[in-house]
N, C-alpha and C positions, 0 to 999 in steps of 0.2 A: 739753383737760381731761378728767378722767375722766367717763364718764358715772355719773350716780348715781339714787337713787331719787325718783321724781317726788313721793313722798307728804312729802318734807322741802324740797321746791323751790319751794313758793308761800307761805311766810311772809314777813310783810313785811320788805323790805330797806330801809336806807338809799341815798339817792339816791348817797350816795359810793362804794357798791357797783360802781355803772355805771363809773365810771372806770377800773376794772381791765380795759375791754373795750378792745381796741385799737380805734382809729380812731372811739372814740364821739362822737357830737356833730359828725362832719365831712360828714355827709350831710344830716341835719337842723341845726336851728339852737338856740342859744342866745342868749336875749334879755334884754338889762337891761329896765327899766320902760318907759324912754322908746320902745325899740325894741317893745315888747310892745303898747304903747298903740297905735304907728301900725299895726303889723300888723293889731291888732284893727279900726281903723278901716277897713281896706281891706276887711274882712268884714262892714262894716255896725254894727260895736258902737263908740259913742263913750265911751271909758272917761276916768276922771282918776286922778290918783294917789290922791286919797282914796276912791274908790270901790275900787281894787286893795287899799288897806289895809283896808278893812271886809271885802272877800272873804276877805283872809288873817285877819283876826281871827275870822271866822266859821268858818274852815275850809273854805269852798267853793272856795277857789283860793288853794293856798297855794304858793309859789316854790319851785323845785327846789332852788335853794341860796342860801345867804347868805354873802356874802364878807367876813369879819371882818378888823379890824385886830390882832387879838391872837391871836398862834399860840399853841398849846396843844401841850405836849409829849405825844408818844403819840398824837396824832390826824392824824400826817402819812400821807399815803396815796402810794404809790408809783405813779406815772402813766407809768413809763418815761422813755424818750428823746424827748420832746415837745419840738416847735417852739414854742415861747410867744408866739403872736400878740398883737396888740394889738386884742384883740376879746374878748367876753365868755367865749370858749373859753378863751380864752389865760389870763383872768384867773381862771377856774374852776381849771384846771390847775396854774397858780402858787401858788394859794392852798391846794390841796390838798397839793401838795408841802411846803409851810411849815406846815402844821397849822393854816390859817385859815379853811377851808371848813366851812360847817356846814348839816345838813339841817334846815330849817325846820319840816318836820313833827315831828322828833322833841324839837325843842328848845322848840316852842310859839310862841306871839305875845308880844311885849314893846313897849310904846310907846317903850321906851328904843331902838328901832331904827326911826327914823323913817323914813319913805317920800318926805316932801319935806325939803327942804333947811332946816336952822334958820337963823333970821335971824342975820346977821352973820358967816355960813361964806360963805368963798371959793368960788363955783362951780367955778374950776378946780381944786380941790384935795378935791373932795367929791362922793360918790356914795352911793346908798342902800344898795349892795352886795347887791341882790336879783336873782336872775337866774331867767328862767323859760324852761322848754322850748317850742319852737314848737309841739309837739303838745298843749300845754294850750289852746291857742286852740278844739281842734276841742271841748272841753268848756264854753266861755266863756258860750256861748249858754243851755245849762242851767244854767249857775251863775247867771248873771245873773236867769234865770227865779226860781230859788229865792229870789235876793237880794231880789227885789221882793216874793215872797210874803212872805216872814218880816218884812219891813219894813211891809207894809200889815197884816200880823196882830199886829204889835206883840210880836213874839216873838223879837226880838234883843237878844243876839248867839245865835247857836245852837250855835256851837263843835262842829261835826262836820262831816266831810268829804263833798264831793259822792260820791254812791255810784258806786262803780266807776272813775272817772276816774284817780285816781292809780295803782291798779296798771296801768292799761292804759296811761298814760302812760310809765311806766318799762318796759314791755314794749316799746313802741313806739320809744323812745329804745334800748333793747337791741337791738333787730331791725335798727334802719335802717342800720346799716354794712353789713349783709349784703343787704338787700332793697331800700332805698330808690332806691337809683341805677338798679336795672333798671326800677323801675316808673315813674320821671320820666323815664329815657333820658338822665340825666346824671350824670355824677360830679364831687365835689368834692373836691379834692386841697388838704389843708392845707400851709403852708409846708415843705419840708425832706423830702415824702413822693413816693416814687416810686408809679407806677399799680400795677407790678406787686406792691407789698408790699400793696397794699389786696385785689389779686385772690388774694393767697396766703392773707391773712385770711380772705376769702369763702369759700374751697375748705376751710380747716382748722377754722373753729369751726360746729357744728352750733347748729341753733335750740334745741335743747333747754339746751345749755350757757349760751346766751345770756338764755333765759327764767330759768334757775336763777340768775343773777345780778342779774335784774331781781325776783324773788321772784314771778313770776306763773304761775299753774296753768294748765299747757297745755290742760285740759281747758275752759277758758274762751275760747279764742281764738276760735272760731267764734261763740258766743252774742254776745262783744262785737263781733265784724265784724258781724253780723246788725243789732245794735242801730245801728251807725252808719250802714249802707246803708239802714234802716227811717227813721232821722231825716233822713237827705240825700232819701229819696225823698218825704217828707212836706212838706219845706220848699223844695225847691228850685225854683224858677218855670220852670226850664228843664229839667224832668225828661223833657219829650216829647222834648228835644233829645239826650239821653244816647247814645241808640245812634249818632249822629254825634260827639258830644263825646268819647266815650270813644276815639277813633280820633286827636284832636288830640295835639300834642305838649305837653309842659310849657311850652314858650314861647310856645303858643297859649291853652291855658286859665288859664293864671296872670295872663293881661291880664282875666280876670273880676274883677267888685267884688261885695260885699255878700254877700247869701246863696247867690248861685251859685257864688262862690269858695269861701266856708266848707263849701258842700255836697260841691264837688270834694276838698277835703283830707279830708273825712270818708271819702270814698270812697278815698281814697289809704291813710289809716290801715286802713281794713278790709281793703285789700288786702295790706298789709305784713303784718295778722294772718293773713290767710287763706293766704298764700304759705307762711308760718311753719307753719300747719297743715298744708298739703298734704305740705312736706317730714316732717313729724313721721308724718304716716299711711302715706307709704311705708315708713319704718321700723317701722310697725304700734307706735305709742306712742299713736295717738288714732284714732278712727274717720275712715274717710273721708269727705269731703263727699259729699251724697246726689246721685244721678244725677237730674238734673232733665228729661231727656229726654221730651218730650212731655206735661209738665206742663200742665195747662189753667188755671192760675191764677198769679198773680205772687208770687214770695217775694222776700226781700231779696236772695238770692245772684245773683237774675236782673240784679241792678244793678250786679255785679262790674265794677270799671273797667277789667280786663284784656283787652283787645281779642282775646286768643287764647284767652280762655275759651269752652269749647264752645257756650254758650247766647247769646255775644254776637254779634250780627248783623256780619257783614263789612262791610268799608267800602263795597263795592260795592252791598251791599245797603241798607247804611243812607242812600247816595246816592240810591239809586232810590226809597226810600220817602219821601224829602223832596224829590223830583222835581229832583235835581241828578245824577242817573247821567251819566256819560260815554256810555254805551250807549243809543242811541236804541231805542224799541220799535218802529220800522219803518225800515228801509232800503228806499227805493225806486230803482231800477236804471233810468235812461231812456238813450235813445240819442242824442236830438238837441239842439242850441241851443234851438230854439224849445220843447219839452218842459222843458228845463231852467229857461225861465223861466216857462212857465205852470203847471207841475206845484206847484211851492213856493207860489205865489201862491193856486192853489186852494185849497191844504190851510191856508194863512194864513186864508182866508176863513172856513174851519172851525175857528178857535181852534188849530190846530196849528201853532204858531210857533216853539216851543222847539227846540233842537237835539236834545234828550234825548227829545223825541216823535217828530218823523220828521226823518231825513236823506237828501235827495235826492241821487243820485251820477249823473253821466253816466258812460257806460262808452264813447262813442266808436264804435258800432258794433255790429251784431246777431250778430258772430262772436266777442265776448267771451264767456270762461268764467266764471260767476260761481262757481265752486266754492270758488277760497280766500275770497270773502266768506262763503260759506254755512258752511265750515268753522270759520273764526274769528272770523265776526261774528254768526253766528244760532246756533251749538250752544250749548244753556244751560249756563251754569257751575254744576255741581253741587256741592252742599253734603253735609251728612249726611242720611242715611237715618232716618227718624223714622217707625217701624212701616209703614203702607203708602204713604208717600210720601217722595220726595226733597225737601229744601229747596234753593231756588236761591239761590247764592252772590250774582248779579248779577240786575237786571231782564232778563227775555228780550228778544230781538230778533227780529220776523218779518222775512222777505225778500220783498218784493213786485217783479217784474220786468216791465216796460212794453217792450215792443220792436214794431218792424214786424214782418209776417208775412212773414219771409225768413229765408234759411239754415235754421238749426237750430230757428228757430221759424215755420218756413213753415206748418206744419198743427197743427192739434189733437194728432195723435197724436205728431209730434215735439216739440210743447211739453210734453207730459206725459210723453214719455221723459227730456226733460231735468229737468223738476221731479223725476222718482222719482231721477235719478242727484244731484240735490242734496239729496234728502232721505236717500238712503243714505250720503252722504259726512258729513252732521249726525248722524245716529245712529251712524256709526262714530266719530265724535270722541266724542260721549257715552259710547260703551262703554270708549273709552280713561281714561275718568273712574272706570269702575267702575258705570255706571248703565246705563240703556236708557229710551229715550222711548217712551211708550205711543203706539199708533198714531194715534189721536183728536189727540192732541198734537202729534205729527210733521206729520201732514196738514196741520196749521193753519199750519206755520212758514214756509213755501214758497208763494208764489202766482204765477202767470205769467198775465200779462194782454198780449193784443195786440189793435191797433187793428182788426183786421179784415182785409178783404182789400187795404185800401188803407193807404198810408202816413200819418203823422200829420196832416199839415195837411189833406189830401183826406180823410181819414177823419171829422174833427171839425169841419170847416167847410164850408160849401155854396159852390156857385160865387157866389152872389149875395153872401157874405160875404167870400170871397176878393177877387174881383176890383177893388172899389174900394180895397181896402188895398193890393194890388199896384200898382195905379196910383197911389196915394199915395207910396208909399215906392221906388218904380221911378226909376231915373236919368231926368230929364225929357226926353221925345221930344216934337217937335210935335204928333204925334197920340194922345198918351199918354190924352186923356181923349175922344177922340173915338167915337163910337158905333161906327166899323168895328174901332177899335183894342179896343174892348170885346168885340165879337163875336168876333172872332180869338182873344182870351184865354178867352172862354168855350169855343170848339171844342177848343183846344189843351187844357184843363182836361178837358173829357168824354172825350178821347182819351186823356188820361193816367190818368183814372180806369176806362176799359174795359181799359186794359192792365196795370194797378195801379202806374204808374211813380211816382217821387217827383215833389214839386213842382218841383224844379229843372229838369226836362224841359220842360214847358211853359213855364217861363220863359225857358230858353234859346232855345226856338223864337221866342220874341217877341225875341229880340236885343236883352234889356235885362238891366240888373244890378240885383239886389235884394239888400241887406242882409238876413240872416236875423233877426237882433237886432232889427231896426227894424221889420220884418214882425211878430216874434212881439209887440213892445210895441203896435202898431196893432191886433193881434187881441185883447188881452187884454179891453179893454171887450165885444167881443161874447162872449168866452167866460165873463165874469164875469156877463154876462145869461143864459146857458145855466145856469149854477150855478143862480142865483136860481130858475129856472122849473124845472129840472129835478131837484134834488137831493132834493125830498120824495118823488120818484115810486118805486115799487119798482125800477124797471129803467130809469135814465136812458138817452136815447136817443144822447146824444153819449159815445162811448167814454172821453175822458179825464174826463168827469165821472163816469163809472162806476168809474173807477179810484179818483178822490178818495173817494168814497162808500165803496169796497172799503176803501182805507187808513184812513179814520177809525172803520170799524167794527173792525178788525183792531187799531188804535190803543186803542181804549175796550178791547176785549176783554182785550187783552195786560197792559194796566196793571195788573189785579187778580191776575195769576198770581204766585205766591210759590212753589209747589213742584208737583210732578209727581207723580202716583200710580203706583205700581208696577205692570207690567202682570200679567196674572194670569200664573201658571206661572213668572215672573221669579224666579231664586235668588239674586240678589246679594246681598252680604254687608252685612248692617245696621251 
């Protein structure tokens, strides 16, 4: 279609003009009165046919079409080569071709066109002929509110239309073939239509041409969309869940009922209008939407349904805000089987039970390099830069490494060298995203914790705590419980501490076998008692209690981080 002057495009048009649009009513729906009532019930409105009739009579909700039994010469509409399905769209197209289709807005209301089947008429051969657009459901709540007002104040009938709803419905019907499938993530193909034909239409018809056929003024797109978004914001009981709901598919949110479903469809309608506005703004036919970056207050445009909209929280960010993030706040790397049993239980005692809070991972030896975990598990996922901060797309994760003091973790100097190497790797990954982590934040992301000079069991438990447990879980020798046996066990433990050996050395010298898991289970009550007595102290005596305290503090601190400030002197692009 040739482009024309917008000044003549927003005169009121007949709904019959919409039928000139290829694929019209294929992505949205046409509904007979029964279907309209059922759809309204899904959105929390209990209608009856006599209510629909009263709304029609008052002009508050006028059907989009009336299918007549009587053809009129000269009223035929060329709808092209359309496959006439046995549904409301097929009935409308067939009636349009034969000159039997009417625009109820233009012909007015008449009691001669009953909504309810007259007595004595066979139900199989009669229907009332009224057809609604599914978009009219988004204005139903407002129409019913006005209906109750005029009834209560005895000013019935009023015979005037609900303000603004008809032009918007026509615009939505005209724009739906181009935009709705992309918003819902699904394409409806009517009979006899190939998908390529629909794509050719979408690329060949501009938004301004579609709006011209609907008679809608393009300057009103933003205003109508903002009104819909504001209505949804004020009525939706699930509004706080919108950051997450906007990432669900149509098959997910369409299962909602009552107000939440109604409000989601208002947002869908608003998104259709706003995407048309965006396209017109690219052609400089309307003013672009405002940049909301850094706005400190809510506007309706913040509620856009499109998850790709700049102001929309990413899925990872939304999951994190609801405590559903797949990314833990803290990853704890431990070395042995005993630590893998004790550390998660200690953290659970502190309330850190969810995988998105802390994840404890065994690395089976102190020689392992945690650099890959640091690079891909700890590096913040940087989003947009807003002023002096970078917004984070995902909840941040800190890394806590708990090892025996050996190999690369043998001395404080080696531990710090390894930590700095990990921090450098994290910073490198952040720079690859076009950002840089401030030093104070970077320093917080990686912590190295060793048990001291001794290995885990000897560092965290005394001989008096270990000996009865070893005696209990060891394979039973005749003298396992004797004083002599215990004295030898104590001697070997003391010698192991002096040499900083693993506990398996004194156990081996005793020529017994001990299941490490069984020993860890038996030591747990002892460790829980230490937690209760030491956790409130500034510096717990038991190293693993000190580790649990540090992890708890890191988890609490990192849970509130949503952004990083830009380092002084950093000139990254905004």
